[in-house]
C-alpha positions as CSV (number, residue, x, y, z in Angstrom):
1,M,-44.3,16.6,-0.2
2,T,-44.8,19.0,-2.8
3,T,-48.8,18.8,-5.0
4,D,-46.7,17.7,-8.2
5,S,-45.0,14.8,-6.6
6,N,-48.4,13.5,-4.4
7,D,-50.5,14.2,-7.8
8,N,-47.7,11.5,-9.6
9,H,-48.2,9.5,-6.5
10,Q,-51.7,9.4,-6.5
11,K,-51.6,8.7,-10.2
12,R,-49.0,6.2,-9.5
13,Q,-51.7,3.8,-6.3
14,Q,-54.9,4.7,-8.8
15,K,-52.9,2.4,-11.5
16,L,-51.7,0.0,-9.5
17,K,-55.4,-0.6,-7.4
18,Q,-57.0,-0.7,-11.0
19,T,-54.5,-3.9,-11.4
20,V,-55.0,-5.2,-8.4
21,D,-58.8,-4.6,-8.7
22,S,-58.8,-6.3,-12.0
23,R,-56.8,-9.3,-10.6
24,I,-59.2,-9.8,-7.7
25,A,-62.1,-9.2,-9.8
26,A,-60.7,-12.5,-12.2
27,A,-60.2,-14.7,-9.3
28,T,-63.2,-17.0,-9.7
29,E,-62.5,-20.2,-9.0
30,D,-62.8,-21.5,-4.6
31,K,-60.9,-24.6,-4.0
32,G,-59.1,-26.0,-1.3
33,L,-55.7,-24.6,-1.2
34,L,-52.6,-27.1,-1.7
35,L,-49.4,-24.7,-0.3
36,V,-45.9,-25.4,-0.4
37,I,-43.3,-24.5,2.3
38,T,-40.5,-25.3,1.4
39,G,-35.8,-24.2,1.4
40,N,-33.1,-23.8,3.4
41,G,-34.1,-21.1,6.3
42,K,-36.0,-20.8,9.5
43,G,-39.2,-21.0,9.4
44,K,-41.2,-23.4,7.8
45,S,-43.0,-25.0,10.3
46,T,-43.7,-21.7,11.9
47,A,-44.6,-20.1,8.8
48,G,-47.4,-23.7,8.8
49,F,-48.1,-22.9,12.0
50,G,-49.6,-20.0,10.7
51,V,-51.7,-20.8,8.4
52,V,-53.4,-23.3,11.2
53,T,-54.1,-20.7,13.7
54,R,-55.3,-18.1,11.1
55,A,-57.8,-21.0,10.0
56,V,-58.6,-21.4,13.5
57,G,-59.1,-17.9,14.1
58,H,-62.3,-17.8,11.7
59,G,-63.6,-21.1,13.0
60,M,-62.0,-23.2,10.8
61,S,-61.3,-27.0,11.9
62,A,-57.7,-28.0,11.4
63,A,-55.1,-30.8,12.1
64,V,-51.1,-31.6,12.1
65,V,-49.5,-34.6,11.2
66,Q,-45.9,-33.6,13.0
67,F,-42.7,-36.0,11.3
68,I,-39.5,-36.0,12.1
69,K,-39.4,-34.4,15.4
70,G,-41.1,-36.7,18.0
71,Q,-42.6,-35.8,21.3
72,W,-40.9,-33.1,22.8
73,E,-42.5,-29.7,23.6
74,C,-43.7,-27.1,20.7
75,G,-45.3,-24.4,21.6
76,E,-47.4,-24.3,18.5
77,R,-49.0,-27.6,19.8
78,N,-49.3,-26.3,23.8
79,L,-51.6,-24.1,21.8
80,L,-53.1,-25.3,19.2
81,Q,-54.5,-28.0,21.2
82,Q,-56.3,-26.1,23.3
83,H,-58.4,-24.6,20.5
84,G,-59.6,-27.7,19.3
85,V,-56.5,-28.8,17.0
86,D,-55.5,-32.6,17.1
87,F,-52.8,-33.5,16.6
88,H,-50.0,-36.8,15.7
89,V,-45.9,-36.8,16.7
90,M,-44.0,-39.3,14.8
91,A,-42.9,-41.2,18.1
92,S,-39.3,-41.7,16.6
93,G,-38.8,-37.5,16.5
94,F,-34.6,-37.2,14.6
95,T,-33.8,-39.6,12.3
96,W,-30.1,-38.8,13.7
97,E,-31.7,-40.0,17.0
98,T,-32.7,-42.9,15.8
99,Q,-30.2,-43.8,13.4
100,N,-32.3,-47.0,12.3
101,R,-34.2,-47.4,9.2
102,E,-36.6,-49.8,9.7
103,E,-37.7,-48.0,12.8
104,D,-38.3,-44.3,11.6
105,I,-40.1,-46.1,8.5
106,K,-42.1,-47.5,11.0
107,H,-43.4,-44.7,12.5
108,A,-43.6,-42.8,9.3
109,E,-46.0,-45.4,8.6
110,I,-47.7,-44.5,11.1
111,A,-48.0,-41.4,11.1
112,W,-48.9,-41.3,7.5
113,Q,-52.0,-43.0,8.5
114,A,-53.3,-40.3,10.5
115,A,-52.6,-38.2,7.9
116,Q,-54.8,-39.9,5.5
117,Q,-57.4,-40.3,7.8
118,W,-57.7,-36.3,7.5
119,L,-57.6,-36.1,4.6
120,S,-60.6,-37.9,3.5
121,D,-62.3,-36.4,6.4
122,P,-64.7,-32.9,5.0
123,S,-65.1,-32.2,8.7
124,I,-61.1,-30.8,8.4
125,D,-60.0,-28.0,6.8
126,V,-57.3,-27.3,7.2
127,V,-54.4,-30.1,7.8
128,L,-51.0,-29.3,8.5
129,L,-48.3,-31.7,7.4
130,D,-45.0,-30.4,9.0
131,E,-41.4,-31.8,7.4
132,L,-43.3,-34.1,5.8
133,T,-41.0,-33.5,2.6
134,Y,-38.0,-35.5,4.2
135,M,-40.5,-38.8,4.7
136,L,-40.6,-38.4,0.8
137,S,-36.6,-37.5,-0.3
138,Y,-35.7,-40.7,2.5
139,K,-38.4,-42.7,1.4
140,Y,-40.0,-43.5,4.2
141,L,-43.5,-43.1,2.5
142,D,-44.5,-44.5,-1.3
143,L,-45.1,-41.1,-2.9
144,E,-47.2,-42.1,-5.2
145,Q,-49.7,-43.2,-1.9
146,V,-49.4,-39.4,-0.8
147,I,-50.2,-37.8,-4.3
148,A,-53.3,-40.3,-4.5
149,A,-53.9,-39.0,-1.3
150,L,-53.6,-35.0,-2.0
151,E,-55.3,-35.8,-4.9
152,S,-58.7,-37.5,-3.5
153,R,-58.9,-35.3,-0.7
154,P,-62.5,-33.4,-0.2
155,A,-62.7,-30.2,-2.6
156,H,-63.1,-27.7,0.4
157,Q,-59.5,-28.6,2.2
158,H,-57.0,-27.1,2.4
159,V,-53.4,-28.8,3.2
160,V,-50.1,-27.6,4.3
161,I,-47.2,-29.3,3.4
162,T,-43.7,-28.0,5.1
163,G,-39.5,-29.2,5.7
164,R,-36.5,-29.2,2.8
165,A,-35.7,-30.7,-0.4
166,C,-39.8,-30.7,-1.4
167,H,-40.7,-33.0,-4.2
168,R,-41.1,-31.1,-7.1
169,R,-43.9,-33.6,-8.5
170,I,-45.5,-32.2,-5.4
171,I,-44.5,-28.2,-6.3
172,E,-46.0,-29.0,-9.8
173,M,-49.6,-30.1,-8.1
174,A,-49.3,-27.4,-5.6
175,D,-50.9,-23.6,-5.9
176,T,-49.1,-22.4,-3.8
177,V,-45.0,-22.4,-2.5
178,S,-42.3,-20.8,-0.9
179,E,-39.3,-21.3,-0.5
180,V,-37.6,-20.2,3.0
181,Q,-34.0,-19.3,2.4
182,S,-31.1,-18.7,5.3
183,V,-29.6,-15.8,5.2
184,K,-27.5,-15.9,8.6
185,H,-29.0,-18.6,11.7
186,A,-28.1,-17.9,15.2
187,F,-27.3,-21.8,15.8
188,D,-24.4,-21.3,13.2
189,S,-22.9,-18.5,15.6
190,G,-23.1,-21.3,19.1
191,I,-26.0,-20.2,19.8
192,K,-28.1,-22.4,21.0
193,V,-31.6,-22.6,20.3
194,Q,-34.0,-20.8,22.6
195,K,-37.6,-21.8,24.1
196,G,-40.9,-19.4,22.6
197,I,-38.2,-18.6,19.8
198,D,-37.3,-21.8,18.1
199,W,-39.8,-24.6,20.3
């Protein structure tokens, strides 16, 4: 690298640093965040569990409600329960397996009761509502009730919601929204799901 190109690089980086530093200085509000991880791609739950793992690594408390996925083995649950993370798993599992709307609604409501308990508990720093979006899309849970619980949670509590097709009202109230897009998926090529990678 020549001296001129190095000088230009340094000037660009100094300008970038000034911009970043000013944005950091302007961010003064401290509050519990509502994060939404949505979209059609693989990795939404994985990202949500990543947030929980990070929080636990910092000594924070966390709780997880898993909607949809049922009682089958979950690598994240195997690990995080060993570190004091409470879980409630919706007992019915995938809706295409049960094929019973009334049973699904009943199980969704039971899971939501656990979520409400944690969303009102100031001792819980992070709550992951994994696959909650489906419960609203399928109208298994009442949207207004969910929004009310999110709005009235302890001020410091962070909440992560995952799942496809997140309702626009939850997107609007969220602090951070990430959309995971599908470019390619092994399952579409006939490759079976892999332990430790897909579950």
